[in-house]
C-alpha positions as CSV (number, residue, x, y, z in Angstrom):
1,M,144.0,-25.6,-167.1
2,D,141.6,-28.7,-167.1
3,A,138.5,-29.1,-165.4
4,T,140.3,-31.9,-162.2
5,A,142.9,-29.1,-161.6
6,I,140.3,-26.4,-160.7
7,A,138.1,-28.4,-158.8
8,V,141.1,-29.3,-156.8
9,G,142.1,-25.7,-156.1
10,A,138.0,-25.0,-155.4
11,A,138.9,-27.2,-152.4
12,G,142.2,-26.0,-151.3
13,A,140.8,-22.7,-151.7
14,G,137.6,-23.3,-150.0
15,G,139.3,-25.0,-146.7
16,V,141.9,-22.5,-146.4
17,V,139.3,-19.7,-146.6
18,S,136.7,-21.1,-144.1
19,A,139.6,-22.4,-141.7
20,E,139.5,-19.0,-139.1
21,P,136.3,-18.5,-138.9
22,I,135.2,-22.8,-138.6
23,G,137.7,-22.4,-135.6
24,R,135.7,-19.7,-134.1
25,L,132.6,-21.8,-134.7
26,A,134.0,-24.9,-132.7
27,N,134.8,-22.2,-129.9
28,R,131.1,-21.8,-129.6
29,L,129.1,-25.2,-130.7
30,G,132.3,-27.4,-129.8
31,S,134.2,-29.8,-131.9
32,V,132.3,-32.5,-131.6
33,R,128.9,-30.9,-133.0
34,L,131.6,-29.7,-136.2
35,I,133.0,-32.3,-136.9
36,R,129.7,-34.4,-137.4
37,L,128.5,-31.1,-139.6
38,G,132.0,-31.1,-141.9
39,I,131.3,-35.0,-142.2
40,V,127.7,-34.6,-143.2
41,V,128.7,-31.2,-145.6
42,M,131.3,-33.5,-147.2
43,A,129.2,-36.4,-147.8
44,T,125.7,-34.6,-149.3
45,S,128.7,-32.7,-151.2
46,V,130.3,-36.1,-152.8
47,V,127.1,-37.4,-153.8
48,A,126.1,-34.4,-155.1
49,I,129.0,-34.3,-157.7
50,G,128.0,-37.4,-159.0
51,L,124.6,-36.1,-159.9
52,L,125.4,-33.3,-161.6
53,E,127.2,-32.5,-164.5
54,Q,128.3,-28.7,-165.2
55,L,131.6,-27.5,-164.5
56,W,130.5,-24.6,-162.3
57,A,128.5,-27.1,-159.6
58,F,131.8,-29.4,-160.1
59,V,133.7,-26.1,-158.8
60,A,131.4,-25.3,-156.7
61,L,130.8,-28.8,-154.5
62,H,134.7,-29.4,-154.6
63,A,135.2,-25.6,-152.4
64,L,132.2,-26.9,-149.9
65,I,134.3,-30.0,-149.9
66,G,137.3,-27.9,-148.4
67,V,135.5,-26.4,-146.4
68,G,133.8,-29.6,-145.0
69,T,137.6,-30.8,-144.7
70,A,138.3,-27.3,-142.4
71,A,135.6,-28.7,-139.9
72,V,136.3,-32.0,-139.8
73,R,140.3,-31.2,-139.3
């Protein structure tokens, strides 16, 4: 299994694991705020991926992108 497959799996896992808690948080904070927060999380993670070289950071940031994606949906 290569690094790309692991990163894609981490992004999917991050989204699946965080979907329900993020939905509850959207009910409390409002969906517009959560969408904005999700966009910031995704953008920050993408920039950080471009700056880091370690595999563990690549996988962790892709999981964070999955969390951000769940917030935007």
